[in-house]
mmJSON file of the N, C-alpha and C atoms, coordinates in Angstrom:
{"data_MODEL":{"atom_site":{
"group_PDB":["ATOM","ATOM","ATOM","ATOM","ATOM","ATOM","ATOM","ATOM","ATOM","ATOM","ATOM","ATOM","ATOM","ATOM","ATOM","ATOM","ATOM","ATOM","ATOM","ATOM","ATOM","ATOM","ATOM","ATOM","ATOM","ATOM","ATOM","ATOM","ATOM","ATOM","ATOM","ATOM","ATOM","ATOM","ATOM","ATOM","ATOM","ATOM","ATOM","ATOM","ATOM","ATOM","ATOM","ATOM","ATOM","ATOM","ATOM","ATOM","ATOM","ATOM","ATOM","ATOM","ATOM","ATOM","ATOM","ATOM","ATOM","ATOM","ATOM","ATOM","ATOM","ATOM","ATOM","ATOM","ATOM","ATOM","ATOM","ATOM","ATOM","ATOM","ATOM","ATOM","ATOM","ATOM","ATOM","ATOM","ATOM","ATOM","ATOM","ATOM","ATOM","ATOM","ATOM","ATOM","ATOM","ATOM","ATOM","ATOM","ATOM","ATOM","ATOM","ATOM","ATOM","ATOM","ATOM","ATOM","ATOM","ATOM","ATOM","ATOM","ATOM","ATOM","ATOM","ATOM","ATOM","ATOM","ATOM","ATOM","ATOM","ATOM","ATOM","ATOM","ATOM","ATOM","ATOM","ATOM","ATOM","ATOM","ATOM","ATOM","ATOM","ATOM","ATOM","ATOM","ATOM","ATOM","ATOM","ATOM","ATOM","ATOM","ATOM","ATOM","ATOM","ATOM","ATOM","ATOM","ATOM","ATOM","ATOM","ATOM","ATOM","ATOM","ATOM","ATOM","ATOM","ATOM","ATOM","ATOM","ATOM","ATOM","ATOM","ATOM","ATOM","ATOM","ATOM","ATOM","ATOM","ATOM","ATOM","ATOM","ATOM","ATOM","ATOM","ATOM","ATOM","ATOM","ATOM","ATOM","ATOM","ATOM","ATOM","ATOM","ATOM","ATOM"],
"id":[1,2,3,4,5,6,7,8,9,10,11,12,13,14,15,16,17,18,19,20,21,22,23,24,25,26,27,28,29,30,31,32,33,34,35,36,37,38,39,40,41,42,43,44,45,46,47,48,49,50,51,52,53,54,55,56,57,58,59,60,61,62,63,64,65,66,67,68,69,70,71,72,73,74,75,76,77,78,79,80,81,82,83,84,85,86,87,88,89,90,91,92,93,94,95,96,97,98,99,100,101,102,103,104,105,106,107,108,109,110,111,112,113,114,115,116,117,118,119,120,121,122,123,124,125,126,127,128,129,130,131,132,133,134,135,136,137,138,139,140,141,142,143,144,145,146,147,148,149,150,151,152,153,154,155,156,157,158,159,160,161,162,163,164,165,166,167,168,169,170,171,172,173,174],
"type_symbol":["N","C","C","N","C","C","N","C","C","N","C","C","N","C","C","N","C","C","N","C","C","N","C","C","N","C","C","N","C","C","N","C","C","N","C","C","N","C","C","N","C","C","N","C","C","N","C","C","N","C","C","N","C","C","N","C","C","N","C","C","N","C","C","N","C","C","N","C","C","N","C","C","N","C","C","N","C","C","N","C","C","N","C","C","N","C","C","N","C","C","N","C","C","N","C","C","N","C","C","N","C","C","N","C","C","N","C","C","N","C","C","N","C","C","N","C","C","N","C","C","N","C","C","N","C","C","N","C","C","N","C","C","N","C","C","N","C","C","N","C","C","N","C","C","N","C","C","N","C","C","N","C","C","N","C","C","N","C","C","N","C","C","N","C","C","N","C","C","N","C","C","N","C","C"],
"label_atom_id":["N","CA","C","N","CA","C","N","CA","C","N","CA","C","N","CA","C","N","CA","C","N","CA","C","N","CA","C","N","CA","C","N","CA","C","N","CA","C","N","CA","C","N","CA","C","N","CA","C","N","CA","C","N","CA","C","N","CA","C","N","CA","C","N","CA","C","N","CA","C","N","CA","C","N","CA","C","N","CA","C","N","CA","C","N","CA","C","N","CA","C","N","CA","C","N","CA","C","N","CA","C","N","CA","C","N","CA","C","N","CA","C","N","CA","C","N","CA","C","N","CA","C","N","CA","C","N","CA","C","N","CA","C","N","CA","C","N","CA","C","N","CA","C","N","CA","C","N","CA","C","N","CA","C","N","CA","C","N","CA","C","N","CA","C","N","CA","C","N","CA","C","N","CA","C","N","CA","C","N","CA","C","N","CA","C","N","CA","C","N","CA","C","N","CA","C","N","CA","C","N","CA","C"],
"label_alt_id":[null,null,null,null,null,null,null,null,null,null,null,null,null,null,null,null,null,null,null,null,null,null,null,null,null,null,null,null,null,null,null,null,null,null,null,null,null,null,null,null,null,null,null,null,null,null,null,null,null,null,null,null,null,null,null,null,null,null,null,null,null,null,null,null,null,null,null,null,null,null,null,null,null,null,null,null,null,null,null,null,null,null,null,null,null,null,null,null,null,null,null,null,null,null,null,null,null,null,null,null,null,null,null,null,null,null,null,null,null,null,null,null,null,null,null,null,null,null,null,null,null,null,null,null,null,null,null,null,null,null,null,null,null,null,null,null,null,null,null,null,null,null,null,null,null,null,null,null,null,null,null,null,null,null,null,null,null,null,null,null,null,null,null,null,null,null,null,null,null,null,null,null,null,null],
"label_comp_id":["MET","MET","MET","PHE","PHE","PHE","LYS","LYS","LYS","ASN","ASN","ASN","ILE","ILE","ILE","LEU","LEU","LEU","LYS","LYS","LYS","GLY","GLY","GLY","ILE","ILE","ILE","ILE","ILE","ILE","ILE","ILE","ILE","GLY","GLY","GLY","ILE","ILE","ILE","ALA","ALA","ALA","LYS","LYS","LYS","ILE","ILE","ILE","VAL","VAL","VAL","PRO","PRO","PRO","GLY","GLY","GLY","VAL","VAL","VAL","SER","SER","SER","GLY","GLY","GLY","SER","SER","SER","MET","MET","MET","ILE","ILE","ILE","ALA","ALA","ALA","ILE","ILE","ILE","SER","SER","SER","PHE","PHE","PHE","GLY","GLY","GLY","VAL","VAL","VAL","TYR","TYR","TYR","LYS","LYS","LYS","PRO","PRO","PRO","THR","THR","THR","LEU","LEU","LEU","GLU","GLU","GLU","THR","THR","THR","ILE","ILE","ILE","SER","SER","SER","ASN","ASN","ASN","LEU","LEU","LEU","LYS","LYS","LYS","LYS","LYS","LYS","LEU","LEU","LEU","THR","THR","THR","PHE","PHE","PHE","ASN","ASN","ASN","LYS","LYS","LYS","ILE","ILE","ILE","LYS","LYS","LYS","PHE","PHE","PHE","LEU","LEU","LEU","ILE","ILE","ILE","SER","SER","SER","LEU","LEU","LEU","PHE","PHE","PHE","LEU","LEU","LEU"],
"label_asym_id":["A","A","A","A","A","A","A","A","A","A","A","A","A","A","A","A","A","A","A","A","A","A","A","A","A","A","A","A","A","A","A","A","A","A","A","A","A","A","A","A","A","A","A","A","A","A","A","A","A","A","A","A","A","A","A","A","A","A","A","A","A","A","A","A","A","A","A","A","A","A","A","A","A","A","A","A","A","A","A","A","A","A","A","A","A","A","A","A","A","A","A","A","A","A","A","A","A","A","A","A","A","A","A","A","A","A","A","A","A","A","A","A","A","A","A","A","A","A","A","A","A","A","A","A","A","A","A","A","A","A","A","A","A","A","A","A","A","A","A","A","A","A","A","A","A","A","A","A","A","A","A","A","A","A","A","A","A","A","A","A","A","A","A","A","A","A","A","A","A","A","A","A","A","A"],
"label_entity_id":["1","1","1","1","1","1","1","1","1","1","1","1","1","1","1","1","1","1","1","1","1","1","1","1","1","1","1","1","1","1","1","1","1","1","1","1","1","1","1","1","1","1","1","1","1","1","1","1","1","1","1","1","1","1","1","1","1","1","1","1","1","1","1","1","1","1","1","1","1","1","1","1","1","1","1","1","1","1","1","1","1","1","1","1","1","1","1","1","1","1","1","1","1","1","1","1","1","1","1","1","1","1","1","1","1","1","1","1","1","1","1","1","1","1","1","1","1","1","1","1","1","1","1","1","1","1","1","1","1","1","1","1","1","1","1","1","1","1","1","1","1","1","1","1","1","1","1","1","1","1","1","1","1","1","1","1","1","1","1","1","1","1","1","1","1","1","1","1","1","1","1","1","1","1"],
"label_seq_id":[1,1,1,2,2,2,3,3,3,4,4,4,5,5,5,6,6,6,7,7,7,8,8,8,9,9,9,10,10,10,11,11,11,12,12,12,13,13,13,14,14,14,15,15,15,16,16,16,17,17,17,18,18,18,19,19,19,20,20,20,21,21,21,22,22,22,23,23,23,24,24,24,25,25,25,26,26,26,27,27,27,28,28,28,29,29,29,30,30,30,31,31,31,32,32,32,33,33,33,34,34,34,35,35,35,36,36,36,37,37,37,38,38,38,39,39,39,40,40,40,41,41,41,42,42,42,43,43,43,44,44,44,45,45,45,46,46,46,47,47,47,48,48,48,49,49,49,50,50,50,51,51,51,52,52,52,53,53,53,54,54,54,55,55,55,56,56,56,57,57,57,58,58,58],
"pdbx_PDB_ins_code":[null,null,null,null,null,null,null,null,null,null,null,null,null,null,null,null,null,null,null,null,null,null,null,null,null,null,null,null,null,null,null,null,null,null,null,null,null,null,null,null,null,null,null,null,null,null,null,null,null,null,null,null,null,null,null,null,null,null,null,null,null,null,null,null,null,null,null,null,null,null,null,null,null,null,null,null,null,null,null,null,null,null,null,null,null,null,null,null,null,null,null,null,null,null,null,null,null,null,null,null,null,null,null,null,null,null,null,null,null,null,null,null,null,null,null,null,null,null,null,null,null,null,null,null,null,null,null,null,null,null,null,null,null,null,null,null,null,null,null,null,null,null,null,null,null,null,null,null,null,null,null,null,null,null,null,null,null,null,null,null,null,null,null,null,null,null,null,null,null,null,null,null,null,null],
"Cartn_x":[-33.397,-34.49,-35.691,-35.444,-36.191,-37.018,-36.008,-37.131,-37.896,-37.653,-39.068,-40.194,-39.992,-40.681,-41.762,-40.943,-42.046,-42.381,-42.234,-42.556,-43.868,-43.828,-44.874,-45.955,-45.981,-46.684,-47.542,-46.602,-47.563,-48.304,-47.752,-48.572,-49.663,-50.027,-50.911,-51.854,-51.239,-52.247,-53.062,-51.811,-53.062,-54.122,-53.732,-55.225,-56.101,-56.06,-57.135,-58.143,-57.166,-57.553,-58.573,-59.707,-60.596,-60.246,-59.641,-59.34,-57.585,-57.445,-55.617,-55.215,-54.861,-54.548,-53.056,-52.939,-51.485,-51.16,-51.626,-50.578,-49.952,-50.367,-49.904,-48.839,-48.893,-47.863,-46.866,-47.03,-46.282,-45.324,-45.778,-45.241,-44.546,-44.711,-44.067,-43.018,-43.027,-41.559,-40.575,-41.15,-40.228,-40.068,-41.05,-41.177,-42.246,-43.101,-44.2,-43.539,-42.575,-41.677,-41.259,-40.321,-39.528,-40.125,-41.238,-42.109,-42.715,-43.118,-44.469,-43.2,-41.947,-40.937,-40.504,-40.26,-39.751,-40.903,-42.537,-43.91,-43.743,-43.33,-43.229,-42.128,-41.065,-40.081,-40.39,-41.378,-41.157,-39.885,-39.518,-39.125,-37.561,-37.257,-35.746,-35.664,-36.104,-35.645,-34.661,-34.191,-33.009,-33.165,-32.302,-32.458,-32.643,-31.824,-32.47,-33.46,-33.903,-35.32,-36.487,-36.365,-36.994,-37.154,-36.276,-35.844,-36.731,-36.717,-37.337,-38.985,-39.266,-40.459,-41.182,-40.621,-40.772,-40.788,-40.012,-40.012,-40.971,-41.269,-42.421,-43.638,-43.772,-45.385,-45.691,-44.707,-44.827,-45.394],
"Cartn_y":[77.701,76.809,77.721,78.121,79.153,80.058,80.497,81.46,80.9,79.31,79.107,78.392,77.906,77.854,79.403,80.257,81.562,82.012,81.331,81.907,81.025,79.469,78.826,79.258,79.449,80.279,81.564,82.351,83.233,82.904,81.94,81.432,81.078,80.416,79.679,80.595,81.881,82.933,83.405,83.927,84.358,83.527,82.24,81.387,81.446,82.123,81.957,83.191,84.835,85.926,85.884,86.187,86.689,87.713,87.695,88.559,88.05,86.98,86.911,85.908,85.593,84.587,83.633,82.562,82.081,81.563,81.378,81.436,82.457,83.558,85.247,85.555,85.077,85.084,84.339,82.799,82.314,82.397,83.102,83.549,84.983,85.639,87.019,86.517,85.064,84.851,84.181,84.031,83.041,81.36,81.177,79.538,79.025,79.57,79.108,77.583,78.358,77.596,76.291,76.451,75.656,74.626,74.548,73.848,73.376,74.301,72.875,72.122,72.454,71.575,70.219,70.97,69.708,68.662,69.038,68.248,67.294,67.847,67.279,66.446,66.267,65.407,64.724,63.662,63.379,62.052,61.304,60.474,60.987,61.965,62.788,63.514,63.154,63.974,63.697,64.694,64.482,65.088,65.126,65.197,67.215,67.935,69.088,69.49,68.832,69.066,68.442,67.468,66.938,68.161,68.558,69.375,70.832,71.281,72.206,72.315,71.054,70.75,70.578,70.069,69.941,71.068,72.033,73.61,73.901,74.163,75.0,74.526,73.515,72.844,72.752,73.009,73.176,74.487],
"Cartn_z":[257.126,257.244,258.07,259.149,259.593,259.014,257.834,256.537,256.203,255.853,254.922,255.798,257.254,258.119,258.406,258.473,258.654,257.257,256.212,254.789,255.093,255.443,255.439,256.622,257.322,258.636,257.531,257.104,256.636,255.539,254.541,253.567,254.067,255.22,255.95,256.185,257.089,257.527,256.414,255.034,253.717,253.788,253.678,253.068,254.185,255.01,256.14,255.794,255.412,255.48,254.135,253.917,252.967,251.99,250.784,249.541,249.501,250.296,249.79,249.401,248.644,248.067,248.555,248.865,249.151,248.474,247.029,246.195,245.644,245.404,245.358,246.382,247.765,248.816,248.489,248.12,247.639,246.716,245.681,244.191,244.75,245.707,246.248,247.061,247.743,248.644,247.669,246.43,245.404,245.788,246.466,247.136,245.879,245.285,244.54,243.505,242.553,241.643,242.037,242.693,243.492,244.364,244.542,245.601,244.22,243.409,242.205,241.37,241.396,240.42,241.575,242.489,243.843,243.909,244.087,244.029,242.637,241.715,240.337,240.045,240.808,240.598,241.776,242.463,243.843,243.559,242.408,242.025,242.354,242.088,242.374,243.43,244.442,245.464,246.657,247.016,247.738,248.974,250.2,251.379,251.428,250.496,250.907,250.198,249.091,248.496,249.614,250.229,251.437,252.531,253.011,254.002,253.811,252.201,252.072,252.054,251.708,251.485,252.799,253.978,255.452,256.063,256.045,256.416,255.987,254.916,254.001,254.635,254.766,255.056,256.656,257.222,258.747,259.413],
"occupancy":[1.0,1.0,1.0,1.0,1.0,1.0,1.0,1.0,1.0,1.0,1.0,1.0,1.0,1.0,1.0,1.0,1.0,1.0,1.0,1.0,1.0,1.0,1.0,1.0,1.0,1.0,1.0,1.0,1.0,1.0,1.0,1.0,1.0,1.0,1.0,1.0,1.0,1.0,1.0,1.0,1.0,1.0,1.0,1.0,1.0,1.0,1.0,1.0,1.0,1.0,1.0,1.0,1.0,1.0,1.0,1.0,1.0,1.0,1.0,1.0,1.0,1.0,1.0,1.0,1.0,1.0,1.0,1.0,1.0,1.0,1.0,1.0,1.0,1.0,1.0,1.0,1.0,1.0,1.0,1.0,1.0,1.0,1.0,1.0,1.0,1.0,1.0,1.0,1.0,1.0,1.0,1.0,1.0,1.0,1.0,1.0,1.0,1.0,1.0,1.0,1.0,1.0,1.0,1.0,1.0,1.0,1.0,1.0,1.0,1.0,1.0,1.0,1.0,1.0,1.0,1.0,1.0,1.0,1.0,1.0,1.0,1.0,1.0,1.0,1.0,1.0,1.0,1.0,1.0,1.0,1.0,1.0,1.0,1.0,1.0,1.0,1.0,1.0,1.0,1.0,1.0,1.0,1.0,1.0,1.0,1.0,1.0,1.0,1.0,1.0,1.0,1.0,1.0,1.0,1.0,1.0,1.0,1.0,1.0,1.0,1.0,1.0,1.0,1.0,1.0,1.0,1.0,1.0,1.0,1.0,1.0,1.0,1.0,1.0],
"B_iso_or_equiv":[0.0,0.0,0.0,0.0,0.0,0.0,0.0,0.0,0.0,0.0,0.0,0.0,0.0,0.0,0.0,0.0,0.0,0.0,0.0,0.0,0.0,0.0,0.0,0.0,0.0,0.0,0.0,0.0,0.0,0.0,0.0,0.0,0.0,0.0,0.0,0.0,0.0,0.0,0.0,0.0,0.0,0.0,0.0,0.0,0.0,0.0,0.0,0.0,0.0,0.0,0.0,0.0,0.0,0.0,0.0,0.0,0.0,0.0,0.0,0.0,0.0,0.0,0.0,0.0,0.0,0.0,0.0,0.0,0.0,0.0,0.0,0.0,0.0,0.0,0.0,0.0,0.0,0.0,0.0,0.0,0.0,0.0,0.0,0.0,0.0,0.0,0.0,0.0,0.0,0.0,0.0,0.0,0.0,0.0,0.0,0.0,0.0,0.0,0.0,0.0,0.0,0.0,0.0,0.0,0.0,0.0,0.0,0.0,0.0,0.0,0.0,0.0,0.0,0.0,0.0,0.0,0.0,0.0,0.0,0.0,0.0,0.0,0.0,0.0,0.0,0.0,0.0,0.0,0.0,0.0,0.0,0.0,0.0,0.0,0.0,0.0,0.0,0.0,0.0,0.0,0.0,0.0,0.0,0.0,0.0,0.0,0.0,0.0,0.0,0.0,0.0,0.0,0.0,0.0,0.0,0.0,0.0,0.0,0.0,0.0,0.0,0.0,0.0,0.0,0.0,0.0,0.0,0.0,0.0,0.0,0.0,0.0,0.0,0.0],
"pdbx_formal_charge":[null,null,null,null,null,null,null,null,null,null,null,null,null,null,null,null,null,null,null,null,null,null,null,null,null,null,null,null,null,null,null,null,null,null,null,null,null,null,null,null,null,null,null,null,null,null,null,null,null,null,null,null,null,null,null,null,null,null,null,null,null,null,null,null,null,null,null,null,null,null,null,null,null,null,null,null,null,null,null,null,null,null,null,null,null,null,null,null,null,null,null,null,null,null,null,null,null,null,null,null,null,null,null,null,null,null,null,null,null,null,null,null,null,null,null,null,null,null,null,null,null,null,null,null,null,null,null,null,null,null,null,null,null,null,null,null,null,null,null,null,null,null,null,null,null,null,null,null,null,null,null,null,null,null,null,null,null,null,null,null,null,null,null,null,null,null,null,null,null,null,null,null,null,null],
"auth_seq_id":[1,1,1,2,2,2,3,3,3,4,4,4,5,5,5,6,6,6,7,7,7,8,8,8,9,9,9,10,10,10,11,11,11,12,12,12,13,13,13,14,14,14,15,15,15,16,16,16,17,17,17,18,18,18,19,19,19,20,20,20,21,21,21,22,22,22,23,23,23,24,24,24,25,25,25,26,26,26,27,27,27,28,28,28,29,29,29,30,30,30,31,31,31,32,32,32,33,33,33,34,34,34,35,35,35,36,36,36,37,37,37,38,38,38,39,39,39,40,40,40,41,41,41,42,42,42,43,43,43,44,44,44,45,45,45,46,46,46,47,47,47,48,48,48,49,49,49,50,50,50,51,51,51,52,52,52,53,53,53,54,54,54,55,55,55,56,56,56,57,57,57,58,58,58],
"auth_comp_id":["MET","MET","MET","PHE","PHE","PHE","LYS","LYS","LYS","ASN","ASN","ASN","ILE","ILE","ILE","LEU","LEU","LEU","LYS","LYS","LYS","GLY","GLY","GLY","ILE","ILE","ILE","ILE","ILE","ILE","ILE","ILE","ILE","GLY","GLY","GLY","ILE","ILE","ILE","ALA","ALA","ALA","LYS","LYS","LYS","ILE","ILE","ILE","VAL","VAL","VAL","PRO","PRO","PRO","GLY","GLY","GLY","VAL","VAL","VAL","SER","SER","SER","GLY","GLY","GLY","SER","SER","SER","MET","MET","MET","ILE","ILE","ILE","ALA","ALA","ALA","ILE","ILE","ILE","SER","SER","SER","PHE","PHE","PHE","GLY","GLY","GLY","VAL","VAL","VAL","TYR","TYR","TYR","LYS","LYS","LYS","PRO","PRO","PRO","THR","THR","THR","LEU","LEU","LEU","GLU","GLU","GLU","THR","THR","THR","ILE","ILE","ILE","SER","SER","SER","ASN","ASN","ASN","LEU","LEU","LEU","LYS","LYS","LYS","LYS","LYS","LYS","LEU","LEU","LEU","THR","THR","THR","PHE","PHE","PHE","ASN","ASN","ASN","LYS","LYS","LYS","ILE","ILE","ILE","LYS","LYS","LYS","PHE","PHE","PHE","LEU","LEU","LEU","ILE","ILE","ILE","SER","SER","SER","LEU","LEU","LEU","PHE","PHE","PHE","LEU","LEU","LEU"],
"auth_asym_id":["A","A","A","A","A","A","A","A","A","A","A","A","A","A","A","A","A","A","A","A","A","A","A","A","A","A","A","A","A","A","A","A","A","A","A","A","A","A","A","A","A","A","A","A","A","A","A","A","A","A","A","A","A","A","A","A","A","A","A","A","A","A","A","A","A","A","A","A","A","A","A","A","A","A","A","A","A","A","A","A","A","A","A","A","A","A","A","A","A","A","A","A","A","A","A","A","A","A","A","A","A","A","A","A","A","A","A","A","A","A","A","A","A","A","A","A","A","A","A","A","A","A","A","A","A","A","A","A","A","A","A","A","A","A","A","A","A","A","A","A","A","A","A","A","A","A","A","A","A","A","A","A","A","A","A","A","A","A","A","A","A","A","A","A","A","A","A","A","A","A","A","A","A","A"],
"auth_atom_id":["N","CA","C","N","CA","C","N","CA","C","N","CA","C","N","CA","C","N","CA","C","N","CA","C","N","CA","C","N","CA","C","N","CA","C","N","CA","C","N","CA","C","N","CA","C","N","CA","C","N","CA","C","N","CA","C","N","CA","C","N","CA","C","N","CA","C","N","CA","C","N","CA","C","N","CA","C","N","CA","C","N","CA","C","N","CA","C","N","CA","C","N","CA","C","N","CA","C","N","CA","C","N","CA","C","N","CA","C","N","CA","C","N","CA","C","N","CA","C","N","CA","C","N","CA","C","N","CA","C","N","CA","C","N","CA","C","N","CA","C","N","CA","C","N","CA","C","N","CA","C","N","CA","C","N","CA","C","N","CA","C","N","CA","C","N","CA","C","N","CA","C","N","CA","C","N","CA","C","N","CA","C","N","CA","C","N","CA","C","N","CA","C","N","CA","C","N","CA","C","N","CA","C"],
"pdbx_PDB_model_num":[1,1,1,1,1,1,1,1,1,1,1,1,1,1,1,1,1,1,1,1,1,1,1,1,1,1,1,1,1,1,1,1,1,1,1,1,1,1,1,1,1,1,1,1,1,1,1,1,1,1,1,1,1,1,1,1,1,1,1,1,1,1,1,1,1,1,1,1,1,1,1,1,1,1,1,1,1,1,1,1,1,1,1,1,1,1,1,1,1,1,1,1,1,1,1,1,1,1,1,1,1,1,1,1,1,1,1,1,1,1,1,1,1,1,1,1,1,1,1,1,1,1,1,1,1,1,1,1,1,1,1,1,1,1,1,1,1,1,1,1,1,1,1,1,1,1,1,1,1,1,1,1,1,1,1,1,1,1,1,1,1,1,1,1,1,1,1,1,1,1,1,1,1,1]
}}}
């Protein structure tokens, strides 16, 4: 969980820095696809998926 919080912080910093895309950082960390899949299936949320989203968005 701490890793996801740290990844979210780094992605947030990357969105502020000019010339760096937050999406590219998310892809390189391997959280882009799981995040999109979780958001697209909001009706099928489990506790682990909710915990993943919260830790990433913090």
